[in-house]
N, CA, C and O of each residue as an XYZ file, in Angstrom:
556
protein
N      23.379    -25.249     81.285
C      22.292    -24.426     80.861
C      22.483    -24.042     79.386
O      23.587    -23.671     78.987
N      21.374    -24.131     78.540
C      21.453    -23.819     77.109
C      21.213    -22.333     76.872
O      20.373    -21.695     77.507
N      21.986    -21.820     75.935
C      21.779    -20.427     75.548
C      20.732    -20.347     74.455
O      20.690    -21.219     73.587
N      19.897    -19.343     74.471
C      18.891    -19.148     73.445
C      19.546    -18.466     72.241
O      20.235    -17.457     72.387
N      19.315    -19.046     71.017
C      19.882    -18.464     69.800
C      19.098    -17.221     69.394
O      17.896    -17.114     69.638
N      19.802    -16.295     68.774
C      19.184    -15.057     68.317
C      18.524    -15.304     66.956
O      19.231    -15.595     65.991
N      17.213    -15.201     66.846
C      16.470    -15.456     65.613
C      15.967    -14.175     64.949
O      15.091    -14.230     64.085
N      16.504    -13.043     65.339
C      16.064    -11.799     64.723
C      16.501    -11.766     63.261
O      17.635    -12.128     62.947
N      15.608    -11.334     62.361
C      15.938    -11.212     60.943
C      15.615    -12.449     60.126
O      15.683    -12.395     58.898
N      15.268    -13.554     60.753
C      14.958    -14.773     60.011
C      13.682    -14.596     59.197
O      13.623    -15.049     58.055
N      12.682    -13.964     59.742
C      11.411    -13.759     59.030
C      11.607    -12.870     57.809
O      11.033    -13.136     56.753
N      12.407    -11.825     57.940
C      12.647    -10.957     56.784
C      13.438    -11.689     55.702
O      13.187    -11.477     54.516
N      14.384    -12.541     56.082
C      15.135    -13.330     55.108
C      14.209    -14.300     54.372
O      14.314    -14.435     53.153
N      13.314    -14.971     55.079
C      12.354    -15.882     54.445
C      11.390    -15.116     53.538
O      11.018    -15.604     52.472
N      10.991    -13.931     53.957
C      10.114    -13.104     53.131
C      10.803    -12.746     51.820
O      10.173    -12.808     50.764
N      12.062    -12.377     51.859
C      12.802    -12.021     50.642
C      12.916    -13.221     49.713
O      12.756    -13.078     48.501
N      13.188    -14.399     50.261
C      13.286    -15.600     49.418
C      11.962    -15.884     48.703
O      11.949    -16.188     47.510
N      10.873    -15.785     49.423
C       9.562    -16.043     48.824
C       9.186    -14.923     47.865
O       8.661    -15.190     46.784
N       9.444    -13.674     48.240
C       9.075    -12.534     47.415
C       9.789    -12.546     46.068
O       9.162    -12.288     45.041
N      11.071    -12.838     46.052
C      11.829    -12.841     44.795
C      11.305    -13.916     43.855
O      11.114    -13.655     42.667
N      11.070    -15.115     44.366
C      10.572    -16.176     43.497
C       9.151    -15.874     43.017
O       8.824    -16.136     41.860
N       8.311    -15.332     43.884
C       6.956    -14.967     43.491
C       6.972    -13.836     42.460
O       6.202    -13.861     41.499
N       7.836    -12.856     42.654
C       7.995    -11.743     41.725
C       8.424    -12.245     40.342
O       7.887    -11.799     39.329
N       9.381    -13.162     40.296
C       9.839    -13.734     39.020
C       8.718    -14.517     38.350
O       8.551    -14.429     37.134
N       7.958    -15.271     39.111
C       6.867    -16.064     38.560
C       5.771    -15.175     37.982
O       5.256    -15.455     36.900
N       5.417    -14.126     38.680
C       4.376    -13.218     38.199
C       4.809    -12.532     36.906
O       4.014    -12.434     35.972
N       6.036    -12.063     36.833
C       6.496    -11.403     35.619
C       6.689    -12.382     34.469
O       6.505    -11.999     33.314
N       7.049    -13.619     34.741
C       7.151    -14.629     33.684
C       5.769    -14.926     33.105
O       5.626    -15.065     31.890
N       4.764    -15.023     33.951
C       3.396    -15.239     33.477
C       2.925    -14.052     32.655
O       2.313    -14.229     31.602
N       3.201    -12.855     33.122
C       2.843    -11.643     32.387
C       3.524    -11.607     31.018
O       2.890    -11.271     30.017
N       4.800    -11.948     30.972
C       5.569    -11.924     29.735
C       5.069    -12.968     28.736
O       4.934    -12.675     27.548
N       4.800    -14.163     29.205
C       4.280    -15.198     28.316
C       2.872    -14.865     27.832
O       2.514    -15.205     26.704
N       2.082    -14.218     28.653
C       0.764    -13.770     28.228
C       0.847    -12.721     27.127
O       0.086    -12.758     26.159
N       1.780    -11.787     27.287
C       2.017    -10.778     26.238
C       2.414    -11.434     24.928
O       1.943    -11.047     23.858
N       3.288    -12.434     25.021
C       3.744    -13.147     23.822
C       2.582    -13.897     23.163
O       2.451    -13.883     21.939
N       1.743    -14.549     23.964
C       0.617    -15.297     23.422
C      -0.386    -14.371     22.725
O      -0.899    -14.704     21.657
N      -0.664    -13.213     23.326
C      -1.571    -12.252     22.693
C      -0.975    -11.732     21.385
O      -1.691    -11.565     20.398
N       0.325    -11.477     21.378
C       0.983    -11.001     20.157
C       0.932    -12.054     19.062
O       0.661    -11.724     17.908
N       1.187    -13.314     19.399
C       1.129    -14.382     18.395
C      -0.288    -14.541     17.847
O      -0.461    -14.714     16.640
N      -1.290    -14.487     18.695
C      -2.667    -14.610     18.228
C      -3.032    -13.433     17.331
O      -3.718    -13.614     16.325
N      -2.586    -12.242     17.680
C      -2.849    -11.065     16.846
C      -2.141    -11.181     15.502
O      -2.696    -10.782     14.478
N      -0.920    -11.722     15.491
C      -0.206    -11.916     14.224
C      -0.912    -12.960     13.359
O      -0.995    -12.793     12.142
N      -1.416    -14.025     13.964
C      -2.173    -15.022     13.200
C      -3.439    -14.402     12.607
O      -3.796    -14.688     11.464
N      -4.110    -13.561     13.377
C      -5.306    -12.889     12.893
C      -4.973    -11.958     11.743
O      -5.707    -11.903     10.757
N      -3.874    -11.224     11.857
C      -3.455    -10.313     10.794
C      -3.067    -11.071      9.530
O      -3.414    -10.643      8.429
N      -2.359    -12.179      9.665
C      -1.986    -12.984      8.492
C      -3.234    -13.560      7.822
O      -3.308    -13.602      6.594
N      -4.205    -13.999      8.605
C      -5.449    -14.521      8.036
C      -6.238    -13.425      7.331
O      -6.814    -13.661      6.269
N      -6.267    -12.235      7.911
C      -6.967    -11.114      7.274
C      -6.283    -10.731      5.961
O      -6.953    -10.402      4.983
N      -4.952    -10.772      5.941
C      -4.232    -10.494      4.702
C      -4.491    -11.545      3.647
O      -4.661    -11.220      2.472
N      -4.522    -12.812      4.056
C      -4.809    -13.893      3.111
C      -6.232    -13.775      2.571
O      -6.475    -14.008      1.388
N      -7.165    -13.412      3.442
C      -8.548    -13.232      3.017
C      -8.656    -12.098      1.999
O      -9.369    -12.225      1.003
N      -7.957    -10.996      2.240
C      -7.997     -9.861      1.307
C      -7.387    -10.237     -0.039
O      -7.876     -9.805     -1.083
N      -6.332    -11.032     -0.023
C      -5.729    -11.458     -1.287
C      -6.673    -12.380     -2.048
O      -6.814    -12.268     -3.266
N      -7.321    -13.296     -1.323
C      -8.262    -14.202     -1.989
C      -9.426    -13.425     -2.605
O      -9.879    -13.754     -3.701
N      -9.902    -12.420     -1.921
C     -11.024    -11.641     -2.453
C     -10.579    -10.808     -3.642
O     -11.285    -10.756     -4.649
N      -9.425    -10.155     -3.551
C      -8.986     -9.231     -4.597
C      -8.243     -9.895     -5.734
O      -8.152     -9.320     -6.819
N      -7.717    -11.070     -5.529
C      -6.870    -11.673     -6.545
C      -7.464    -12.952     -7.120
O      -7.370    -13.183     -8.325
N      -8.058    -13.764     -6.303
C      -8.529    -15.062     -6.757
C      -9.928    -14.994     -7.346
O     -10.203    -15.674     -8.335
N     -10.818    -14.200     -6.774
C     -12.193    -14.105     -7.250
C     -12.269    -13.586     -8.688
O     -13.057    -14.122     -9.467
N     -11.481    -12.558     -9.088
C     -11.526    -12.140    -10.491
C     -11.047    -13.227    -11.452
O     -11.369    -13.170    -12.639
N     -10.284    -14.218    -10.972
C      -9.809    -15.283    -11.854
C     -10.961    -16.093    -12.429
O     -10.832    -16.667    -13.511
N     -12.074    -16.147    -11.729
C     -13.205    -16.926    -12.214
C     -13.815    -16.310    -13.461
O     -14.411    -17.014    -14.276
N     -13.672    -15.006    -13.614
C     -14.260    -14.323    -14.762
C     -13.234    -13.937    -15.803
O     -13.609    -13.576    -16.918
N     -11.928    -14.001    -15.475
C     -10.890    -13.600    -16.419
C     -10.412    -14.805    -17.216
O     -10.421    -15.937    -16.735
N     -10.005    -14.539    -18.415
C      -9.393    -15.589    -19.230
C      -8.185    -14.977    -19.908
O      -8.372    -14.002    -20.635
N      -6.987    -15.450    -19.741
C      -6.561    -16.535    -18.865
C      -6.477    -16.056    -17.411
O      -6.351    -14.856    -17.170
N      -6.544    -16.978    -16.435
C      -6.489    -16.585    -15.028
C      -5.114    -16.050    -14.635
O      -4.107    -16.344    -15.280
N      -5.096    -15.249    -13.551
C      -3.836    -14.701    -13.052
C      -2.990    -15.808    -12.450
O      -3.509    -16.813    -11.967
N      -1.676    -15.609    -12.485
C      -0.784    -16.560    -11.819
C      -0.623    -16.135    -10.363
O      -0.829    -14.967    -10.034
N      -0.254    -17.077     -9.485
C      -0.078    -16.701     -8.077
C       1.004    -15.643     -7.863
O       0.922    -14.863     -6.915
N       2.013    -15.609     -8.731
C       3.087    -14.632     -8.536
C       2.622    -13.206     -8.776
O       3.262    -12.266     -8.304
N       1.518    -13.020     -9.502
C       1.015    -11.659     -9.725
C       0.160    -11.171     -8.565
O      -0.267    -10.016     -8.557
N      -0.094    -12.027     -7.592
C      -0.932    -11.665     -6.446
C      -0.103    -11.375     -5.208
O      -0.621    -11.497     -4.098
N       1.132    -11.005     -5.342
C       2.000    -10.787     -4.185
C       1.935     -9.351     -3.692
O       2.956     -8.765     -3.332
N       0.746     -8.789     -3.675
C       0.538     -7.419     -3.204
C      -0.261     -7.451     -1.917
O      -1.171     -8.263     -1.755
N       0.086     -6.569     -1.015
C      -0.645     -6.435      0.241
C      -1.890     -5.585     -0.035
O      -1.774     -4.404     -0.362
N      -3.068     -6.178      0.093
C      -4.308     -5.485     -0.216
C      -4.968     -4.847      1.002
O      -6.041     -4.258      0.870
N      -4.362     -4.945      2.179
C      -4.944     -4.356      3.383
C      -4.388     -2.956      3.612
O      -3.181     -2.735      3.515
N      -5.267     -2.023      3.914
C      -4.812     -0.685      4.283
C      -4.372     -0.703      5.748
O      -4.613     -1.672      6.468
N      -3.734      0.367      6.170
C      -3.286      0.452      7.564
C      -4.472      0.435      8.524
O      -4.391     -0.155      9.602
N      -5.564      1.074      8.141
C      -6.761      1.067      8.992
C      -7.337     -0.340      9.117
O      -7.787     -0.732     10.194
N      -7.325     -1.106      8.013
C      -7.816     -2.486      8.069
C      -6.921     -3.351      8.945
O      -7.406     -4.221      9.668
N      -5.618     -3.114      8.880
C      -4.687     -3.863      9.730
C      -4.920     -3.540     11.203
O      -4.896     -4.432     12.051
N      -5.144     -2.267     11.500
C      -5.389     -1.871     12.887
C      -6.709     -2.427     13.402
O      -6.823     -2.750     14.584
N      -7.712     -2.545     12.526
C      -8.983     -3.136     12.936
C      -8.855     -4.635     13.151
O      -9.502     -5.187     14.041
N      -8.032     -5.302     12.352
C      -7.867     -6.750     12.473
C      -7.072     -7.124     13.716
O      -7.395     -8.106     14.385
N      -6.039     -6.356     14.031
C      -5.169     -6.691     15.166
C      -4.742     -5.415     15.891
O      -3.607     -4.969     15.721
N      -5.625     -4.817     16.696
C      -5.295     -3.551     17.350
C      -4.189     -3.667     18.398
O      -3.489     -2.688     18.654
N      -4.016     -4.831     19.003
C      -2.994     -5.002     20.039
C      -1.589     -4.788     19.486
O      -0.699     -4.350     20.215
N      -1.381     -5.089     18.215
C      -0.041     -4.989     17.630
C       0.428     -3.550     17.453
O       1.626     -3.309     17.301
N      -0.479     -2.607     17.468
C      -0.111     -1.211     17.224
C       0.102     -0.422     18.503
O       0.324      0.787     18.447
N       0.040     -1.080     19.658
C       0.278     -0.396     20.930
C       1.769     -0.253     21.163
O       2.551     -1.108     20.748
N       2.155      0.792     21.807
C       3.559      1.002     22.139
C       4.405      1.494     20.982
O       5.632      1.402     21.032
N       3.775      2.014     19.941
C       4.530      2.563     18.820
C       5.090      1.528     17.856
O       5.874      1.880     16.975
N       4.714      0.273     17.994
C       5.193     -0.759     17.089
C       4.263     -0.874     15.886
O       3.068     -0.593     15.982
N       4.825     -1.291     14.757
C       4.043     -1.490     13.547
C       4.370     -2.852     12.966
O       5.527     -3.109     12.633
N       3.388     -3.732     12.834
C       3.656     -5.037     12.240
C       3.819     -4.930     10.730
O       3.321     -3.993     10.107
N       4.514     -5.886     10.156
C       4.681     -5.927      8.711
C       3.954     -7.148      8.169
O       3.904     -8.197      8.811
N       3.401     -6.993      6.992
C       2.680     -8.057      6.318
C       3.331     -8.252      4.960
O       3.327     -7.340      4.133
N       3.890     -9.434      4.722
C       4.559     -9.719      3.458
C       3.876    -10.890      2.774
O       3.341    -11.784      3.430
N       3.902    -10.873      1.449
C       3.297    -11.924      0.649
C       4.373    -12.468     -0.272
O       5.039    -11.710     -0.977
N       4.543    -13.796     -0.265
C       5.546    -14.434     -1.116
C       4.894    -15.575     -1.886
O       3.973    -16.227     -1.396
N       5.379    -15.802     -3.079
C       4.863    -16.871     -3.917
C       5.901    -17.972     -4.030
O       7.078    -17.710     -4.277
N       5.446    -19.225     -3.842
C       6.341    -20.361     -4.025
C       5.543    -21.504     -4.638
O       4.667    -22.079     -3.991
N       5.848    -21.827     -5.881
C       5.110    -22.886     -6.557
C       3.662    -22.487     -6.763
O       3.383    -21.458     -7.380
N       2.747    -23.278     -6.260
C       1.317    -22.981     -6.366
C       0.747    -22.439     -5.072
O      -0.468    -22.462     -4.875
N       1.599    -21.954     -4.186
C       1.160    -21.428     -2.896
C       1.559    -19.970     -2.739
O       2.617    -19.539     -3.197
N       0.689    -19.232     -2.083
C       1.033    -17.893     -1.620
C       1.176    -17.974     -0.110
O       0.335    -18.569      0.565
N       2.230    -17.383      0.420
C       2.450    -17.373      1.854
C       2.350    -15.941      2.352
O       3.105    -15.069      1.922
N       1.418    -15.707      3.257
C       1.228    -14.391      3.865
C       1.828    -14.456      5.265
O       1.407    -15.263      6.094
N       2.821    -13.597      5.522
C       3.521    -13.611      6.802
C       3.343    -12.267      7.503
O       3.600    -11.210      6.926
N       2.903    -12.326      8.745
C       2.800    -11.131      9.588
C       3.879    -11.231     10.656
O       4.014    -12.266     11.310
N       4.645    -10.163     10.835
C       5.728    -10.191     11.827
C       5.766     -8.877     12.596
O       5.331     -7.834     12.108
N       6.290     -8.958     13.794
C       6.425     -7.805     14.686
C       7.903     -7.701     15.053
O       8.355     -8.347     15.999
N       8.648     -6.901     14.319
C      10.102     -6.854     14.469
C      10.549     -6.210     15.776
O      11.579     -6.613     16.317
N       9.838     -5.250     16.296
C      10.290     -4.530     17.483
C       9.902     -5.173     18.800
O      10.208     -4.622     19.857
N       9.243     -6.313     18.774
C       8.776     -6.959     19.994
C       9.939     -7.635     20.707
O      10.691     -8.393     20.096
N      10.086     -7.361     21.997
C      11.101     -8.043     22.811
C      10.459     -8.486     24.117
O       9.559     -7.828     24.638
N      10.932     -9.596     24.629
C      10.438    -10.104     25.901
C      11.016     -9.243     27.030
O      12.131     -8.734     26.913
N      10.277     -9.084     28.100
C      10.720     -8.268     29.226
C      11.692     -9.007     30.139
O      12.627     -8.405     30.667
N      11.480    -10.290     30.326
C      12.321    -11.090     31.218
C      13.550    -11.601     30.453
O      13.409    -12.154     29.362
N      14.731    -11.425     31.004
C      15.931    -11.892     30.299
C      16.101    -13.408     30.330
O      16.998    -13.933     29.670
N      15.264    -14.124     31.079
C      15.432    -15.575     31.163
C      15.070    -16.270     29.867
O      15.475    -17.415     29.665
N      14.321    -15.626     28.977
C      13.923    -16.253     27.724
C      15.007    -16.141     26.662
O      14.967    -16.865     25.667
N      15.958    -15.263     26.850
C      16.969    -15.046     25.814
C      16.358    -14.308     24.641
O      15.468    -13.476     24.823
N      16.826    -14.603     23.444
C      16.298    -13.944     22.246
C      15.431    -14.880     21.422
O      15.066    -14.545     20.295
N      15.093    -16.045     21.960
C      14.342    -17.022     21.172
C      12.910    -16.573     20.883
O      12.356    -16.957     19.853
N      12.307    -15.792     21.734
C      10.925    -15.375     21.538
C      10.801    -13.955     21.023
O       9.688    -13.441     20.908
N      11.915    -13.306     20.710
C      11.874    -11.951     20.165
C      11.505    -12.001     18.685
O      11.771    -12.996     18.010
N      10.901    -10.943     18.187
C      10.496    -10.797     16.791
C       9.616    -11.957     16.335
O      10.007    -12.704     15.439
N       8.437    -12.124     16.932
C       7.556    -13.224     16.531
C       6.942    -12.991     15.153
O       6.803    -11.853     14.705
N       6.581    -14.078     14.494
C       5.905    -13.987     13.200
C       4.964    -15.169     13.038
O       5.168    -16.228     13.632
N       3.939    -14.977     12.231
C       2.972    -16.028     11.931
C       2.671    -15.966     10.443
O       2.651    -14.886      9.853
N       2.437    -17.125      9.835
C       2.188    -17.150      8.402
C       0.998    -18.035      8.073
O       0.634    -18.939      8.826
N       0.408    -17.744      6.926
C      -0.723    -18.498      6.394
C      -0.431    -18.809      4.937
O       0.011    -17.935      4.191
N      -0.674    -20.045      4.526
C      -0.461    -20.422      3.136
C      -1.788    -20.541      2.424
O      -2.763    -21.068      2.960
N      -1.803    -20.034      1.194
C      -2.991    -20.107      0.342
C      -2.632    -20.965     -0.857
O      -1.735    -20.597     -1.616
N      -3.301    -22.099     -1.056
C      -3.054    -22.880     -2.262
C      -3.773    -22.248     -3.448
O      -4.934    -21.854     -3.342
N      -3.074    -22.155     -4.580
C      -3.669    -21.609     -5.795
C      -3.858    -22.699     -6.800
O      -4.349    -22.446     -7.900
């Protein structure tokens, strides 16, 4: 005669296995979505900064003689309110993005970065922390 095996607790063990993997997947999707929104906001902020530089620095060159050099246009022309209007997502959670302008040769590079941003899931390591996006303006 065969003895019946005790199967109590098997369903709860299977539930835990599925729940943990589902929980990790949901938070990974959430984390990557946060990163994607932050990168898009940084690209928008860098483009807005480049646009402000082109309006304030390049347009007067058409009427000035001699024209300005690109190295004299390395000023951030966006106010904090303009930055918040361009990329409001970046200012949530007490973080403040930085916008820097650098000149190299005949190009101006506008870089927007978010230094305090960190990923929530430790599986990504530090590779996706402190994202930045840049735009180059040919002069």
